[in-house]
Biopython code that builds the backbone (N, CA, C, O; Angstrom):
import numpy as np
from Bio.PDB.StructureBuilder import StructureBuilder

atoms = [
    (1, "MET", "N", (126.799, 101.027, 121.162)),
    (1, "MET", "CA", (127.372, 101.342, 119.862)),
    (1, "MET", "C", (126.314, 101.224, 118.769)),
    (1, "MET", "O", (126.286, 102.049, 117.855)),
    (2, "ALA", "N", (125.464, 100.240, 118.842)),
    (2, "ALA", "CA", (124.421, 100.073, 117.831)),
    (2, "ALA", "C", (123.443, 101.245, 117.871)),
    (2, "ALA", "O", (122.921, 101.653, 116.834)),
    (3, "SER", "N", (123.197, 101.782, 119.053)),
    (3, "SER", "CA", (122.290, 102.918, 119.182)),
    (3, "SER", "C", (122.866, 104.145, 118.466)),
    (3, "SER", "O", (122.137, 104.899, 117.823)),
    (4, "HIS", "N", (124.159, 104.328, 118.585)),
    (4, "HIS", "CA", (124.811, 105.459, 117.913)),
    (4, "HIS", "C", (124.680, 105.326, 116.397)),
    (4, "HIS", "O", (124.406, 106.309, 115.709)),
    (5, "ASP", "N", (124.872, 104.129, 115.881)),
    (5, "ASP", "CA", (124.733, 103.906, 114.449)),
    (5, "ASP", "C", (123.310, 104.188, 113.985)),
    (5, "ASP", "O", (123.103, 104.730, 112.900)),
    (6, "MET", "N", (122.328, 103.820, 114.808)),
    (6, "MET", "CA", (120.931, 104.032, 114.457)),
    (6, "MET", "C", (120.611, 105.527, 114.411)),
    (6, "MET", "O", (119.883, 105.978, 113.527)),
    (7, "ASP", "N", (121.151, 106.295, 115.356)),
    (7, "ASP", "CA", (120.938, 107.744, 115.358)),
    (7, "ASP", "C", (121.517, 108.379, 114.092)),
    (7, "ASP", "O", (120.890, 109.240, 113.474)),
    (8, "LYS", "N", (122.699, 107.950, 113.723)),
    (8, "LYS", "CA", (123.329, 108.492, 112.525)),
    (8, "LYS", "C", (122.540, 108.103, 111.275)),
    (8, "LYS", "O", (122.394, 108.907, 110.355)),
    (9, "ALA", "N", (122.039, 106.890, 111.242)),
    (9, "ALA", "CA", (121.238, 106.440, 110.104)),
    (9, "ALA", "C", (119.942, 107.255, 110.008)),
    (9, "ALA", "O", (119.516, 107.609, 108.909)),
    (10, "ARG", "N", (119.324, 107.548, 111.136)),
    (10, "ARG", "CA", (118.089, 108.348, 111.113)),
    (10, "ARG", "C", (118.371, 109.770, 110.619)),
    (10, "ARG", "O", (117.568, 110.335, 109.876)),
    (11, "GLN", "N", (119.484, 110.341, 111.019)),
    (11, "GLN", "CA", (119.840, 111.683, 110.554)),
    (11, "GLN", "C", (120.074, 111.686, 109.042)),
    (11, "GLN", "O", (119.642, 112.600, 108.340)),
    (12, "THR", "N", (120.756, 110.659, 108.556)),
    (12, "THR", "CA", (121.022, 110.560, 107.120)),
    (12, "THR", "C", (119.720, 110.404, 106.353)),
    (12, "THR", "O", (119.513, 111.057, 105.331)),
    (13, "TYR", "N", (118.841, 109.535, 106.847)),
    (13, "TYR", "CA", (117.555, 109.308, 106.188)),
    (13, "TYR", "C", (116.712, 110.580, 106.199)),
    (13, "TYR", "O", (116.072, 110.911, 105.201)),
    (14, "SER", "N", (116.712, 111.282, 107.310)),
    (14, "SER", "CA", (115.940, 112.520, 107.414)),
    (14, "SER", "C", (116.453, 113.568, 106.424)),
    (14, "SER", "O", (115.663, 114.250, 105.771)),
    (15, "GLY", "N", (117.752, 113.689, 106.318)),
    (15, "GLY", "CA", (118.329, 114.628, 105.360)),
    (15, "GLY", "C", (118.012, 114.248, 103.925)),
    (15, "GLY", "O", (117.723, 115.109, 103.094)),
    (16, "PHE", "N", (118.067, 112.966, 103.643)),
    (16, "PHE", "CA", (117.751, 112.487, 102.300)),
    (16, "PHE", "C", (116.292, 112.776, 101.943)),
    (16, "PHE", "O", (116.000, 113.217, 100.831)),
    (17, "MET", "N", (115.390, 112.530, 102.870)),
    (17, "MET", "CA", (113.970, 112.753, 102.608)),
    (17, "MET", "C", (113.660, 114.238, 102.427)),
    (17, "MET", "O", (112.844, 114.600, 101.579)),
    (18, "SER", "N", (114.301, 115.095, 103.213)),
    (18, "SER", "CA", (114.045, 116.529, 103.058)),
    (18, "SER", "C", (114.581, 117.035, 101.722)),
    (18, "SER", "O", (113.975, 117.911, 101.106)),
    (19, "THR", "N", (115.698, 116.497, 101.273)),
    (19, "THR", "CA", (116.221, 116.859, 99.954)),
    (19, "THR", "C", (115.301, 116.354, 98.862)),
    (19, "THR", "O", (115.064, 117.050, 97.874)),
    (20, "LEU", "N", (114.786, 115.160, 99.032)),
    (20, "LEU", "CA", (113.893, 114.565, 98.035)),
    (20, "LEU", "C", (112.601, 115.360, 97.896)),
    (20, "LEU", "O", (112.049, 115.461, 96.801)),
    (21, "LYS", "N", (112.116, 115.925, 99.001)),
    (21, "LYS", "CA", (110.890, 116.721, 98.962)),
    (21, "LYS", "C", (111.042, 117.934, 98.054)),
    (21, "LYS", "O", (110.065, 118.371, 97.446)),
    (22, "TRP", "N", (112.237, 118.480, 97.952)),
    (22, "TRP", "CA", (112.486, 119.618, 97.073)),
    (22, "TRP", "C", (112.891, 119.173, 95.678)),
    (22, "TRP", "O", (112.529, 119.823, 94.697)),
    (23, "ALA", "N", (113.629, 118.087, 95.570)),
    (23, "ALA", "CA", (114.176, 117.673, 94.280)),
    (23, "ALA", "C", (113.102, 117.161, 93.328)),
    (23, "ALA", "O", (113.143, 117.472, 92.137)),
    (24, "VAL", "N", (112.148, 116.388, 93.819)),
    (24, "VAL", "CA", (111.131, 115.797, 92.934)),
    (24, "VAL", "C", (110.288, 116.864, 92.241)),
    (24, "VAL", "O", (110.129, 116.787, 91.023)),
    (25, "PRO", "N", (109.737, 117.860, 92.948)),
    (25, "PRO", "CA", (108.976, 118.893, 92.234)),
    (25, "PRO", "C", (109.832, 119.705, 91.251)),
    (25, "PRO", "O", (109.361, 120.067, 90.173)),
    (26, "VAL", "N", (111.064, 119.986, 91.615)),
    (26, "VAL", "CA", (111.943, 120.753, 90.716)),
    (26, "VAL", "C", (112.213, 119.959, 89.445)),
    (26, "VAL", "O", (112.178, 120.518, 88.349)),
    (27, "ILE", "N", (112.481, 118.667, 89.577)),
    (27, "ILE", "CA", (112.711, 117.829, 88.405)),
    (27, "ILE", "C", (111.450, 117.750, 87.551)),
    (27, "ILE", "O", (111.529, 117.769, 86.322)),
    (28, "ALA", "N", (110.283, 117.661, 88.198)),
    (28, "ALA", "CA", (109.022, 117.608, 87.450)),
    (28, "ALA", "C", (108.798, 118.893, 86.660)),
    (28, "ALA", "O", (108.361, 118.837, 85.511)),
    (29, "ILE", "N", (109.086, 120.043, 87.251)),
    (29, "ILE", "CA", (108.912, 121.320, 86.559)),
    (29, "ILE", "C", (109.872, 121.424, 85.374)),
    (29, "ILE", "O", (109.478, 121.861, 84.292)),
    (30, "ILE", "N", (111.113, 121.031, 85.572)),
    (30, "ILE", "CA", (112.092, 121.064, 84.480)),
    (30, "ILE", "C", (111.653, 120.130, 83.358)),
    (30, "ILE", "O", (111.756, 120.480, 82.183)),
    (31, "THR", "N", (111.163, 118.939, 83.716)),
    (31, "THR", "CA", (110.700, 117.978, 82.711)),
    (31, "THR", "C", (109.528, 118.538, 81.917)),
    (31, "THR", "O", (109.503, 118.423, 80.691)),
    (32, "LEU", "N", (108.558, 119.142, 82.595)),
    (32, "LEU", "CA", (107.422, 119.739, 81.895)),
    (32, "LEU", "C", (107.868, 120.870, 80.969)),
    (32, "LEU", "O", (107.343, 121.021, 79.866)),
    (33, "PHE", "N", (108.837, 121.659, 81.423)),
    (33, "PHE", "CA", (109.359, 122.749, 80.599)),
    (33, "PHE", "C", (110.021, 122.209, 79.332)),
    (33, "PHE", "O", (109.807, 122.739, 78.242)),
    (34, "VAL", "N", (110.819, 121.162, 79.476)),
    (34, "VAL", "CA", (111.498, 120.576, 78.325)),
    (34, "VAL", "C", (110.487, 119.950, 77.357)),
    (34, "VAL", "O", (110.610, 120.091, 76.140)),
    (35, "ILE", "N", (109.493, 119.260, 77.909)),
    (35, "ILE", "CA", (108.453, 118.670, 77.058)),
    (35, "ILE", "C", (107.700, 119.763, 76.298)),
    (35, "ILE", "O", (107.373, 119.593, 75.124)),
    (36, "THR", "N", (107.427, 120.879, 76.965)),
    (36, "THR", "CA", (106.761, 122.001, 76.304)),
    (36, "THR", "C", (107.608, 122.566, 75.174)),
    (36, "THR", "O", (107.087, 122.904, 74.111)),
    (37, "LEU", "N", (108.904, 122.668, 75.399)),
    (37, "LEU", "CA", (109.806, 123.170, 74.351)),
    (37, "LEU", "C", (109.851, 122.218, 73.161)),
    (37, "LEU", "O", (109.871, 122.661, 72.013)),
    (38, "ILE", "N", (109.867, 120.930, 73.425)),
    (38, "ILE", "CA", (109.932, 119.952, 72.347)),
    (38, "ILE", "C", (108.625, 119.925, 71.563)),
    (38, "ILE", "O", (108.639, 119.757, 70.343)),
    (39, "ALA", "N", (107.495, 120.090, 72.251)),
    (39, "ALA", "CA", (106.179, 120.001, 71.607)),
    (39, "ALA", "C", (105.937, 121.163, 70.647)),
    (39, "ALA", "O", (105.178, 121.024, 69.688)),
    (40, "ASP", "N", (106.570, 122.299, 70.897)),
    (40, "ASP", "CA", (106.320, 123.477, 70.037)),
    (40, "ASP", "C", (107.014, 123.407, 68.738)),
    (40, "ASP", "O", (106.894, 124.322, 67.923)),
]
sb = StructureBuilder()
sb.init_structure("model")
sb.init_model(0)
sb.init_chain("A")
sb.init_seg("    ")
for serial, (resi, resn, name, xyz) in enumerate(atoms, 1):
    if name == "N":
        sb.init_residue(resn, " ", resi, " ")
    sb.init_atom(name, np.array(xyz, "f"), 0.0, 1.0, " ", f" {name:<3s}", serial, name[0])
structure = sb.get_structure()
């Protein structure tokens, strides 16, 4: 039973990390865009 929980935890972690790989650059680009708008 513990092995099953570990497999599910690894799948969740893997999904979270793959989402994070896309989310961080997108948030950075949006932040730079907003800062550029404010600076003008």
